[in-house]
N, C-alpha and C positions, 0 to 999 in steps of 0.2 A: 911757699913754705918750706925752708931747707935750713933747719936748725944744726948747730953744729955736733949735737949728741944725738944718738940713735933715739927714736921715739918707740915705745912699745905701741904694737898694733892696736890695743884697746883704747889707748890715748889718741893716736892718730884717727881712729874710727870716731872718737867722741868730737875731736877737733873739726872733722870734716862734717860731721851730723849738725855742730852747732853753726858752723860758720855761716850757711844761708841765713839761719834765724839772727844772727847778730847783724848781718847786711841788711837784712829786710827791715829791721827795726830802725836802723840809722837813716835808711833811705826814705821810710815812711815818714820819720820825724824831720828830716831836712830836705826832703825832696828829691825827684830823680835827678834834678840838676847837679846834684852833689854827689852822683853815683861814683865817679872817680875818687874823691877824696874819701868817701864811706869806705869805698873797696880797699884803698890803701890801708886806712886805719884798722879794718878788719884783719888785713894780712899782717901788720905789725903785732895786733893782739894775739893772733895765732902762733905767731914766732916766739912772742913772750911766753905764751902758754906752753908751748912745746918744750922751750928751755927750763923754765922755772918749776915746771910739773915734774921734770923728769932728770934734773941734775943732780938729785941726791941731797941737795943742801936745803932744799924747801920741805914742805909738807906734803908734798905730792898733789894729786888733783883736789881743788878745793870742794867744800860742801856744795857749793852752788856755781859750778864751772860756767854756765850760762852768764849768770851775773858778774862773775869775775871778768869774763872776755867782754862783756857789753861794757863794763866801767872802764877797762883798759882801752877799748878801741874809742870810746866817747871821749877820754882824756887826750887820746892821740889826735882825734879829730880837732878837739878845742885847741889844742897846742898849735896844731898846724894852720889853722885859722888865725890865731892870735899873731902867728909870725908873718901873716900875709896882709899887708895894710889894704889891699884893695878888697879885703873881706871883712874890714871891721865892722863896718855897718851891718852887715849880714850877721855877724856873730852876736852883735848887740841886740839884734830883733829875736835871735834865737834864745838868748839869756833872758830877754824880757818875757818871752812866751813860756819859758821852761827854766825856772830858777834851778831846778836839781840839775841841770847839765853842768854847772859850775864844778860840780866835784865828779863829774862823770857817771853819776847815777842815772840809771834809764828812767825816764818819767812814767813809763807804764809796768813798773816793777810790781804794781799791785794787780796787774792783770792775772788771769790764771795761770797756773805754772805750765799748762800746756798748750799756753798761746804761741802760735808759730807762723812766721810770715813767709815760710818756704814757697807756699803755694803761690801767694801773690808775687813773689820774686821771679818764680818759673813762668807765671803768665807774663811778666814784664820782659823776661829774656825771649819769650817766644811771641813778641809783638809782631803783628801782620807787616809792619814797615820794613821788617827784616827778611832777608833771604835765608833759605834753610841752612846753608852753610855758617851764616853769621848767627843764627839762633842756636845751632849747636855750640859754635865757639864760646858765646857769651854764657850759654847755660853752663858748659863745662868750667869756665872761668869763676862765675859768679857763685853758681849753685852748689857745683862740684868741688869747688876749692883748689881745681888744678893751676898749677902754674902756667904762664904763656907757653914757657919752654915744653912742659909736658905735654900740652895741647898741640903744639907744633910738630913735636916728635910722632905723636899719635898719628897725625895726618900728613906726616913727611913733606912738610913746607918749613922754610926758613922761619927761625923765631921772629925776625923783624916782619915778615908776611903776615904771621898770626897776630902780632902785637897791632899791626894796622887794622887787621880785620876785626879784632875786638874793640878797638877804638873807634872805628866807623860805625860799628854796630851801636855803640852808647851814645855817639852824636846823632845817628840818625833817630833813636828812640827820642832823644832831647827835641830834636827838630819836629818830630811828629806830634809833639805836645802831650805824650803819655803821661799819664798821672800813676803814682804808686797806689795802687788799689785793684780790687777784683774788678774785673770787666762787667759792664752791664748784664743783665740777663739775657738780653737778645744777642749778645756776643760771645757769652761764655761757653757754649758748646763747641762754636768753631775755634775758640782760642785753645780749650782742652784739647780738641784733637790736634792742634798744633804742637801742643806740649808733648802729647804720647808720639807724635812723628818723631819730634826731634829725639825723644828717650830711644825709641825703636831704631833711628838711625844711628846713634852712639853705640848701641848694642851691636847691630849688624856690622859696623865698621871694625869693631872689636873681635867680633866672632868670625869675619871672614876679611882680612885687610885687603882694601880695594889695589893696593899697589904696594911694591916692594918685596924683600925676601921673606918676610913672615907671613904666617898663615893666619895667625890670631893673635890679637891684643888683650890678654887677661886682664890688665889694668882697666881698659874701656868697658869690657863686657860686665867687670865687678862694679864699675861706677854706674853704668846704667842700671844695674839690679838695685843698687844701693838707693839710687834716686827713685825707682818704680817703687821700691818698698815704702820710701818717705811719702810717695804720693798717694799709695793706697791708705796708708795711715790717716791721710787728712781727707781722702775721698773713698772710703771703705763701702759706699754705698753706690759705687759707679761699676757696672760690669765690665766695660771696657778697659778700665784702670786695673781691675783684678785680672781681666784676660792678657793684657800686656804682661804683667808680672808673671803669671802662669806660662806664657809662651817663651819667656826669658829663661825661666827655671828648667823648662822641659828641653829647650834647646842647649842650653848651657850645661845640662847634665851629661851630654855627649862628648865633652871637650876633651877628656883624657884619651879618647879613643879615636879623635880626628887625625892624628898625625903619627907618623913613625919615625924611624931613624933618619936624622938630616932633615926633618921637617916635613917628610914626605906626606902628602895628602892621602888619607884612606876615606873612601866614599862610605856613606851609610850601610850598604848592603855587605861591606867587607869588614866592617869595625868589630872588635871584641867587645861584646855588649856585656861582659862581666865587668868592663871598665867603666861601664855608665854609672853616674851618682844617683842610686836609688834613692837616696833620701831627697835628692832634689826633685826626682821625678815624682815620688809619691807627694811632695808639697805642691808641685805644679798641678799634677792631676787632681788632687783634693781642691785646689783654688778654682780651676775651670769647671769641676763637677759642680761646686757650688754656685758659682756665677751664672751657670747655665739655667739653674733651677729657678732663679728669680730674675734674670734680666734677659731682655731680647738679644739674641745672638748678634753682636757686631764683628768686625773684621778681625781684632785681636783675638777675641773670644773663640772664633772659628779656627784661627790658625793655632791657638793653643790646643784645641780639640784634635785638630789633626796631628799635632805634635804627640798628643798624648796616646792616640792610637799607635803611632810608631813606636812609642817607649814601651807599650805593654806588649809588644811582640817579643818573645825570647829569641827567636831566630828570624832572618829577613823573610823565610818562605811562610811565615806564621802571620805576616803582616795582613790586617783586613782591609784589603785594596777596595772592596766595594764599598765599605764605610768611609774611606778616605775620598773615595770618586763622588760620593754623595755630598761630604763636607765642601769638597772644592766647589761642586755645582753651586750650593748655596752660597758659597764665598764669592763667586763669580756674579751672582745676582745681587748680593749685598754691595759688593765692593768690586766693580769690574774693573780690570786693568791688565795689562799683558803679561806681567809677571804671575798673576793668578792663572792665566790662560796658559802659560808655559807649564806650570807645575800640574795642572789639570790634565795636560795631555800625557804626561807621566802615567797619571793615575789610569786614564783611559786606556793606555796602552797595556797597563798591568791587567786591566779587566777585560778589554775587549780586543786586545792584539795591537801591535806597533802600527799597522796600517792606520788604525782609527786615530791613534794617538798624532801621527804625522798628518792627517787630514786636518786635525785641530789646530796644528801649526801653521798651516798655509797661510791664514790672514796675517799672521804675524810678520811675515816677510815684507809686506807692504805698510807696515807700521813704523811711522817715523821714531817713534819712541824706543824701537828695538833694533833699529838700523844699526847693523856693525856690533850689536851687543854679544860679548862672547856666550852668554848664557844660552841664547837662542840656538846658535851653532852647536853648542855642547849637547843640548837636549836633542836636537835632530840627531847628532851623531850616534847618541846612545840608541834612539830609537831605530835607525838604520841598522845598527848592529844587532839589535835584536830581530829585525826583519831578515837578517842574512845577507845584507848588502856592504859587504866588506870594503869594497873600493869607496862607495858613497861616504860611508862611516869615517873612513880614514881621512878621507879629504875634508869632512865636516870637523872631525877632531883638529887637524892641522890648522883650519880656519879659525876655530875657538882659540887655540894656543895662540895664534897670531894677534887676537884682537885682546886678550886679557893683560893686565899689567900687573897681576899678581904672579910672581915667581913660582910659588908651590903649585897654584892651579895650571900654570903654564907647563911645568915639568909634569904634572899628572896627566893633563890632555895629550901632550907628546908622546907619553909612555901608553896611553891607549891606543894612539895611532900606530905606533911601531908594532904593537901586538898584533894588529891585523895584517894578514897575508893578502897578497893580490889574488 
């Protein structure tokens, strides 16, 4: 969506919020086989709305913006099918089944006003037939409303490459025989975990860009938070959904303090905590506190609780490391993985000393999932520095710098190595 006139932020937010609802309605009506055509129609409707609602000549945002966009998108879809001879039979079948589609009115306009297909669309975009990168790309395109060019820029790949990825994702969903609807009960929890994981990946890529010159991509973190909020509105009784939103809020609250002049990376212990967003911290702490009172602790809730403990410390030396260590140990029991162990090792070092932390790292060097990962070398360097091994720390920092594809992280790690004397 690239209108020729500037779109006010409130209108842009409204359009992006409504986009998955309109797409979901059309796909539900016409079937996932029409995903591409429905998406094109929605994009045209969004563009029409962005122009007509803000050009000064019209009446502004209509009283029922969802109905307006749905009408325009349905008409665009009908016009597209009318111009395609190969789809005349299908068009006739659709009209026979739903006479109101002739004038572009949605057949479910009599549904409750809060009816929303966003959750169903998220489940479809995170279909298990897709790889995680394809799930991320399709979610950002269909649910997030980002253009293919925007997604490509975010992940530093050519637009043509990203277009192929999105197209293949749609074809794979079609080939898998997916239906537009909520997954059966026995698949729902697994599919929801996939949705949460995709939103987590989007946020993490925005918070610490995996490669290139930028430390962070605020547009991606903002989109992940927006989608997490939308998901929580739909599933407010799920503790992990609330936990993920809390984690995002508490983590993103540190954004303004994470970088200095020239994009220099500033680690947590050196950040100016007066720059932290206290409002976001308060919201995140409230969310995770509430969730933990009624929901069994899951991985996202535990990570949010850890982030909340960090956020509560006015100074680095005030951090309650024993509580953080206890939470990491619970997290390693609930969701064991090498990244959890990596972070647990730092907490162990802060409580029991660097030698204990280094001992916990030892098995990770033989873990194929961590082979060559710069974060393992970076944490080892940090703990070696704490232990007074300047030579070992310097070499580990250099190894980490060689392994990362993020330029800000690379510069930071090189600077840490340079500070250590022989």
